[in-house]
C-alpha positions as a Markdown table, in Angstrom:
| # | Residue | x | y | z |
|---|---|---|---|---|
| 1 | Met | -46.0 | 25.3 | 12.6 |
| 2 | Ser | -43.0 | 25.6 | 10.4 |
| 3 | Ala | -42.5 | 28.5 | 7.9 |
| 4 | Glu | -42.6 | 25.9 | 5.2 |
| 5 | Gly | -46.1 | 24.7 | 6.7 |
| 6 | Asn | -47.3 | 28.5 | 6.8 |
| 7 | Ser | -46.2 | 29.2 | 3.3 |
| 8 | Ala | -48.2 | 26.2 | 1.9 |
| 9 | Val | -51.2 | 26.3 | 4.0 |
| 10 | Gly | -51.7 | 30.3 | 3.4 |
| 11 | Glu | -50.9 | 30.2 | -0.3 |
| 12 | His | -54.4 | 30.0 | -1.7 |
| 13 | Gly | -57.1 | 32.4 | -0.6 |
| 14 | Val | -60.7 | 32.6 | -0.1 |
| 15 | Ser | -61.6 | 33.0 | -3.8 |
| 16 | Lys | -60.0 | 29.5 | -4.7 |
| 17 | Arg | -62.0 | 27.9 | -1.7 |
| 18 | Ala | -65.1 | 29.4 | -3.3 |
| 19 | Lys | -64.1 | 27.9 | -6.5 |
| 20 | Ala | -64.0 | 24.5 | -4.8 |
| 21 | Ala | -67.5 | 25.1 | -3.2 |
| 22 | Asn | -68.8 | 26.2 | -6.7 |
| 23 | Arg | -67.5 | 22.9 | -8.1 |
| 24 | Lys | -70.1 | 20.8 | -6.4 |
| 25 | Ala | -72.7 | 22.6 | -8.4 |
| 26 | Ala | -71.0 | 22.4 | -11.8 |
| 27 | Lys | -71.8 | 20.1 | -14.5 |
| 28 | Pro | -70.2 | 16.6 | -14.3 |
| 29 | Glu | -66.5 | 16.4 | -14.7 |
| 30 | Ser | -65.2 | 14.9 | -17.9 |
| 31 | Arg | -62.6 | 12.1 | -17.8 |
| 32 | Leu | -59.9 | 14.6 | -19.5 |
| 33 | Ala | -60.8 | 17.4 | -16.9 |
| 34 | Met | -60.3 | 15.0 | -14.1 |
| 35 | Val | -57.1 | 13.8 | -15.2 |
| 36 | Arg | -55.9 | 17.3 | -15.7 |
| 37 | Arg | -57.1 | 18.3 | -12.2 |
| 38 | Ala | -55.6 | 15.0 | -10.8 |
| 39 | Arg | -52.1 | 16.0 | -12.3 |
| 40 | Lys | -52.4 | 19.4 | -11.1 |
| 41 | Ile | -53.0 | 18.1 | -7.5 |
| 42 | Asn | -49.9 | 16.0 | -7.8 |
| 43 | Arg | -47.7 | 19.0 | -8.9 |
| 44 | Glu | -49.0 | 21.3 | -6.3 |
| 45 | Leu | -48.6 | 18.6 | -3.4 |
| 46 | Ala | -44.8 | 18.4 | -4.9 |
| 47 | Glu | -44.5 | 21.9 | -4.0 |
| 48 | Val | -46.1 | 21.5 | -0.4 |
| 49 | Phe | -44.3 | 18.4 | 0.3 |
| 50 | Pro | -41.1 | 18.4 | -1.5 |
| 51 | Tyr | -39.4 | 16.1 | 1.2 |
| 52 | Ala | -42.3 | 13.7 | 1.1 |
| 53 | His | -40.7 | 10.1 | 1.9 |
| 54 | Pro | -41.3 | 6.5 | 3.3 |
| 55 | Glu | -41.9 | 7.3 | 6.8 |
| 56 | Leu | -40.3 | 3.9 | 8.0 |
| 57 | Asp | -36.6 | 4.0 | 9.3 |
| 58 | Phe | -34.5 | 1.6 | 7.3 |
| 59 | Arg | -31.1 | 1.1 | 6.2 |
| 60 | Asn | -31.3 | -1.7 | 3.6 |
| 61 | Pro | -34.2 | -3.6 | 1.6 |
| 62 | Phe | -34.6 | -6.3 | 4.5 |
| 63 | Glu | -35.1 | -3.7 | 7.2 |
| 64 | Leu | -37.6 | -2.0 | 5.1 |
| 65 | Leu | -39.3 | -5.1 | 4.2 |
| 66 | Val | -39.9 | -6.2 | 7.8 |
| 67 | Ala | -40.8 | -2.6 | 9.0 |
| 68 | Thr | -43.5 | -2.6 | 6.5 |
| 69 | Val | -44.9 | -5.8 | 7.6 |
| 70 | Leu | -44.9 | -4.7 | 11.2 |
| 71 | Ser | -46.6 | -1.3 | 10.1 |
| 72 | Ala | -50.1 | -3.3 | 9.7 |
| 73 | Gln | -52.7 | -1.8 | 11.9 |
| 74 | Thr | -50.3 | 0.5 | 13.8 |
| 75 | Thr | -48.3 | 3.6 | 13.1 |
| 76 | Asp | -45.1 | 4.0 | 11.4 |
| 77 | Leu | -43.8 | 5.9 | 14.6 |
| 78 | Arg | -44.3 | 2.9 | 16.8 |
| 79 | Val | -42.7 | 0.5 | 14.2 |
| 80 | Asn | -39.7 | 3.0 | 14.1 |
| 81 | Gln | -39.5 | 3.0 | 17.9 |
| 82 | Thr | -39.5 | -0.8 | 17.8 |
| 83 | Thr | -37.1 | -1.8 | 15.1 |
| 84 | Pro | -33.8 | -0.4 | 16.4 |
| 85 | Ala | -33.7 | -3.2 | 19.0 |
| 86 | Leu | -35.1 | -5.6 | 16.6 |
| 87 | Phe | -32.4 | -5.0 | 14.0 |
| 88 | Ala | -29.7 | -4.8 | 16.5 |
| 89 | Lys | -30.4 | -8.5 | 17.7 |
| 90 | Tyr | -31.3 | -9.9 | 14.2 |
| 91 | Pro | -29.5 | -7.8 | 11.5 |
| 92 | Thr | -29.9 | -10.4 | 8.8 |
| 93 | Pro | -32.7 | -12.8 | 7.3 |
| 94 | Glu | -30.4 | -15.6 | 8.6 |
| 95 | Asp | -30.3 | -14.3 | 12.2 |
| 96 | Leu | -34.1 | -13.3 | 12.3 |
| 97 | Ala | -35.0 | -17.1 | 10.8 |
| 98 | Ala | -32.9 | -18.7 | 13.6 |
| 99 | Ala | -34.6 | -16.6 | 16.4 |
| 100 | Val | -36.5 | -17.9 | 19.3 |
| 101 | Pro | -40.2 | -17.0 | 18.4 |
| 102 | Glu | -41.2 | -15.6 | 22.0 |
| 103 | Glu | -37.8 | -13.4 | 22.0 |
| 104 | Val | -39.2 | -11.8 | 18.8 |
| 105 | Glu | -42.7 | -11.5 | 20.1 |
| 106 | Glu | -41.4 | -9.6 | 23.0 |
| 107 | Leu | -39.5 | -7.2 | 20.9 |
| 108 | Ile | -42.1 | -6.3 | 18.6 |
| 109 | Arg | -45.2 | -6.4 | 21.2 |
| 110 | Pro | -45.4 | -2.5 | 21.1 |
| 111 | Thr | -46.7 | -3.0 | 17.2 |
| 112 | Gly | -49.6 | -5.1 | 18.2 |
| 113 | Phe | -50.6 | -8.3 | 16.7 |
| 114 | Phe | -47.2 | -9.5 | 17.7 |
| 115 | Arg | -47.7 | -13.2 | 17.7 |
| 116 | Ala | -49.0 | -13.3 | 14.0 |
| 117 | Lys | -46.4 | -10.5 | 13.1 |
| 118 | Thr | -43.7 | -12.8 | 14.3 |
| 119 | Lys | -44.7 | -15.6 | 12.4 |
| 120 | Ser | -44.7 | -13.4 | 9.3 |
| 121 | Ile | -41.3 | -11.7 | 9.7 |
| 122 | Met | -39.8 | -15.2 | 10.8 |
| 123 | Gly | -41.5 | -16.9 | 7.9 |
| 124 | Leu | -40.2 | -14.1 | 5.2 |
| 125 | Ala | -36.8 | -14.3 | 6.8 |
| 126 | Ala | -36.7 | -18.0 | 6.4 |
| 127 | Ala | -37.8 | -18.0 | 2.8 |
| 128 | Leu | -35.2 | -15.1 | 2.0 |
| 129 | Arg | -32.6 | -17.4 | 3.5 |
| 130 | Asp | -33.7 | -20.5 | 1.7 |
| 131 | Asp | -35.0 | -19.2 | -1.6 |
| 132 | Phe | -33.2 | -16.0 | -2.4 |
| 133 | Gly | -29.6 | -16.5 | -1.0 |
| 134 | Gly | -30.5 | -14.3 | 2.1 |
| 135 | Glu | -31.2 | -11.2 | -0.3 |
| 136 | Val | -34.6 | -9.3 | -0.7 |
| 137 | Pro | -35.9 | -9.9 | -4.5 |
| 138 | Gly | -36.4 | -7.0 | -6.6 |
| 139 | Arg | -39.4 | -8.4 | -8.4 |
| 140 | Leu | -43.0 | -8.1 | -7.5 |
| 141 | Asp | -43.9 | -11.7 | -8.4 |
| 142 | Asp | -41.2 | -12.9 | -5.9 |
| 143 | Leu | -42.1 | -10.4 | -3.0 |
| 144 | Val | -45.8 | -11.2 | -2.9 |
| 145 | Lys | -44.8 | -15.0 | -2.3 |
| 146 | Leu | -43.3 | -14.1 | 0.8 |
| 147 | Pro | -45.3 | -14.6 | 4.2 |
| 148 | Gly | -47.1 | -11.3 | 5.1 |
| 149 | Val | -46.3 | -9.5 | 2.0 |
| 150 | Gly | -49.1 | -8.2 | -0.2 |
| 151 | Arg | -49.0 | -5.9 | -3.1 |
| 152 | Lys | -48.9 | -2.8 | -1.0 |
| 153 | Thr | -45.8 | -4.0 | 1.0 |
| 154 | Ala | -44.3 | -5.0 | -2.1 |
| 155 | Phe | -44.5 | -1.7 | -3.8 |
| 156 | Val | -43.2 | 0.0 | -0.6 |
| 157 | Val | -40.0 | -2.1 | -1.0 |
| 158 | Leu | -39.7 | -2.0 | -5.0 |
| 159 | Gly | -40.2 | 1.8 | -4.7 |
| 160 | Asn | -38.0 | 2.9 | -2.0 |
| 161 | Ala | -35.4 | 0.4 | -2.0 |
| 162 | Phe | -35.1 | -0.7 | -5.6 |
| 163 | Gly | -36.2 | 2.4 | -7.4 |
| 164 | Val | -39.1 | 0.4 | -9.3 |
| 165 | Pro | -42.0 | 2.5 | -9.6 |
| 166 | Gly | -45.3 | 1.6 | -7.9 |
| 167 | Ile | -48.4 | 2.8 | -6.4 |
| 168 | Thr | -49.0 | 2.2 | -2.8 |
| 169 | Val | -52.5 | 1.8 | -1.9 |
| 170 | Asp | -52.9 | 2.1 | 2.0 |
| 171 | Thr | -55.9 | 3.6 | 3.9 |
| 172 | His | -54.7 | 7.3 | 3.5 |
| 173 | Phe | -54.2 | 6.9 | -0.4 |
| 174 | Met | -57.6 | 5.0 | -0.7 |
| 175 | Arg | -59.7 | 7.8 | 1.1 |
| 176 | Leu | -57.9 | 10.8 | -0.6 |
| 177 | Val | -58.4 | 9.3 | -4.3 |
| 178 | Arg | -62.0 | 8.7 | -3.7 |
| 179 | Arg | -62.5 | 12.2 | -2.1 |
| 180 | Trp | -60.8 | 13.7 | -5.0 |
| 181 | Lys | -63.1 | 11.7 | -7.4 |
| 182 | Trp | -60.0 | 10.1 | -9.1 |
| 183 | Thr | -61.9 | 6.7 | -8.7 |
| 184 | Glu | -65.0 | 5.2 | -7.3 |
| 185 | Gln | -63.3 | 1.8 | -6.5 |
| 186 | Glu | -63.1 | 0.3 | -3.3 |
| 187 | Asp | -60.8 | -2.7 | -4.0 |
| 188 | Pro | -57.1 | -1.8 | -3.6 |
| 189 | Val | -56.1 | -3.6 | -6.7 |
| 190 | Lys | -58.8 | -1.8 | -8.8 |
| 191 | Ile | -57.7 | 1.5 | -7.3 |
| 192 | Glu | -54.2 | 0.9 | -8.2 |
| 193 | Ala | -55.1 | 0.1 | -11.8 |
| 194 | Glu | -57.3 | 3.1 | -12.4 |
| 195 | Ile | -54.5 | 5.7 | -10.7 |
| 196 | Ala | -52.0 | 4.1 | -12.8 |
| 197 | Glu | -53.9 | 5.0 | -16.0 |
| 198 | Ile | -54.1 | 8.8 | -14.7 |
| 199 | Phe | -50.2 | 9.3 | -14.0 |
| 200 | Pro | -47.1 | 8.3 | -15.9 |
| 201 | Lys | -45.3 | 5.4 | -14.3 |
| 202 | Ser | -42.4 | 7.5 | -13.4 |
| 203 | Glu | -44.6 | 9.4 | -10.9 |
| 204 | Trp | -46.3 | 6.6 | -9.1 |
| 205 | Thr | -43.9 | 6.3 | -6.0 |
| 206 | Met | -43.7 | 10.1 | -5.4 |
| 207 | Leu | -47.2 | 10.3 | -5.9 |
| 208 | Ser | -47.7 | 7.8 | -3.3 |
| 209 | His | -45.7 | 9.4 | -0.6 |
| 210 | Arg | -47.3 | 12.8 | -1.6 |
| 211 | Val | -50.9 | 11.7 | -1.3 |
| 212 | Ile | -50.0 | 9.8 | 2.0 |
| 213 | Phe | -48.2 | 12.7 | 3.5 |
| 214 | His | -51.4 | 14.9 | 2.8 |
| 215 | Gly | -53.7 | 12.4 | 4.2 |
| 216 | Arg | -51.7 | 11.9 | 7.4 |
| 217 | Arg | -51.0 | 15.8 | 7.9 |
| 218 | Ile | -53.9 | 17.6 | 6.6 |
| 219 | Cys | -56.8 | 15.4 | 5.0 |
| 220 | His | -57.7 | 13.2 | 8.0 |
| 221 | Ala | -60.4 | 10.4 | 8.0 |
| 222 | Arg | -62.6 | 11.9 | 10.5 |
| 223 | Lys | -62.0 | 15.7 | 10.3 |
| 224 | Pro | -60.0 | 17.0 | 7.3 |
| 225 | Ala | -58.4 | 20.2 | 7.9 |
| 226 | Cys | -60.3 | 22.1 | 4.8 |
| 227 | Gly | -59.5 | 25.5 | 6.0 |
| 228 | Ala | -55.7 | 24.8 | 6.2 |
| 229 | Cys | -55.6 | 22.9 | 2.9 |
| 230 | Pro | -53.4 | 24.2 | 0.0 |
| 231 | Ile | -55.4 | 22.4 | -2.7 |
| 232 | Thr | -59.0 | 23.4 | -1.8 |
| 233 | His | -59.5 | 24.9 | -5.4 |
| 234 | Leu | -58.9 | 21.6 | -6.7 |
| 235 | Cys | -60.9 | 19.2 | -4.2 |
| 236 | Pro | -64.6 | 18.5 | -5.2 |
| 237 | Ser | -64.9 | 17.4 | -1.6 |
| 238 | Tyr | -64.0 | 20.8 | 0.1 |
| 239 | Gly | -66.2 | 21.4 | 3.1 |
| 240 | Glu | -66.4 | 17.8 | 4.4 |
| 241 | Gly | -64.0 | 18.8 | 7.2 |
| 242 | Glu | -63.4 | 22.2 | 9.2 |
| 243 | Thr | -63.4 | 25.2 | 7.0 |
| 244 | Asp | -62.4 | 27.8 | 9.4 |
| 245 | Pro | -58.6 | 28.5 | 8.9 |
| 246 | Glu | -57.8 | 29.2 | 12.6 |
| 247 | Lys | -59.8 | 26.0 | 13.8 |
| 248 | Ala | -58.2 | 24.0 | 10.8 |
| 249 | Lys | -54.6 | 24.8 | 11.7 |
| 250 | Lys | -55.2 | 23.3 | 15.0 |
| 251 | Leu | -55.9 | 20.0 | 13.3 |
| 252 | Leu | -52.4 | 19.8 | 11.2 |
| 253 | Lys | -50.5 | 17.1 | 12.2 |
| 254 | Tyr | -46.5 | 16.3 | 12.3 |
| 255 | Glu | -44.3 | 19.0 | 10.7 |
| 256 | Met | -47.1 | 21.0 | 9.3 |
| 257 | Gly | -48.5 | 21.3 | 13.0 |
| 258 | Gly | -45.1 | 22.2 | 14.7 |
| 259 | Phe | -45.1 | 18.5 | 16.0 |
| 260 | Pro | -42.2 | 15.8 | 15.7 |
| 261 | Gly | -42.5 | 13.4 | 12.7 |
| 262 | Gln | -42.6 | 9.7 | 12.4 |
| 263 | Arg | -39.1 | 8.8 | 11.8 |
| 264 | Leu | -36.5 | 8.8 | 14.3 |
| 265 | Asp | -33.9 | 9.3 | 11.7 |
| 266 | Pro | -35.6 | 11.4 | 8.9 |
| 267 | Pro | -33.9 | 11.9 | 5.7 |
| 268 | Pro | -32.0 | 15.2 | 4.8 |
| 269 | Gly | -34.4 | 18.0 | 4.1 |
| 270 | Tyr | -37.1 | 17.1 | 6.3 |
| 271 | Pro | -38.2 | 20.4 | 7.9 |
| 272 | Gly | -39.6 | 18.8 | 11.0 |
| 273 | Arg | -38.2 | 17.4 | 14.2 |
| 274 | Pro | -37.3 | 13.7 | 14.4 |
| 275 | Ala | -39.6 | 11.4 | 16.6 |
| 276 | Pro | -38.5 | 10.5 | 20.1 |
| 277 | Pro | -37.2 | 7.0 | 20.9 |
| 278 | Leu | -39.7 | 4.5 | 22.4 |
| 279 | Gly | -40.5 | 5.6 | 26.1 |
| 280 | Ala | -39.2 | 9.1 | 25.5 |
| 281 | Ser | -41.2 | 12.1 | 26.1 |
| 282 | Gly | -41.7 | 14.7 | 23.1 |
């Protein structure tokens, strides 16, 4: 594990874990106290993951849009290993819209559901060509009209290609905000609305990155690494996962566990190793 990871994981001691355990027996938390705790979690995650970023490789809004659609039901890593060949052959919406579907299917086969995804990305490429002059629109209302594009995908594109704040409610985000008792909602749109009331708009995009980073690296779905978590003192669900520090460290993923990340071309400042190309070991 990197020095950054060691520092972040080891910063908080047993006494703070005890506070987390004691919180379960405390009186119900007020709305104000929850908001303060939520904002403190965001600040502390900013210190743990100062390099949080979108984990899809892209060079322009079109590439990010297509990559995000392809990321459904698969990992960002697999998408990043697949898109270089796709964009080399079809660099523009016009190119992709005019492609032979079977050839696109073969290129994106590793991402799964490749027939449905081919229909979506070729459909959105055609819509960009015909309705938007070959450019990705920078408005939510326009983006969600494109084939295969919902609010989650739209906010990924708006936040990371256009600098428009948005909350990305993916499976990791949904899991963690419920574990942290920020919301009890299960519907992504309702979750988005409730979280938006807790944080200033300027924080929405980076909050999404930090929460998703934490969910992918530490606060896993089946076995969260509670004993290696730097925010246990703020977590009402501490103890749902492995609390032994040494065992918990073995559950850490990506740069926190000393492994390659998901991007083949990570941004400057990322402390981990790049992901290997498709078919390469490592």
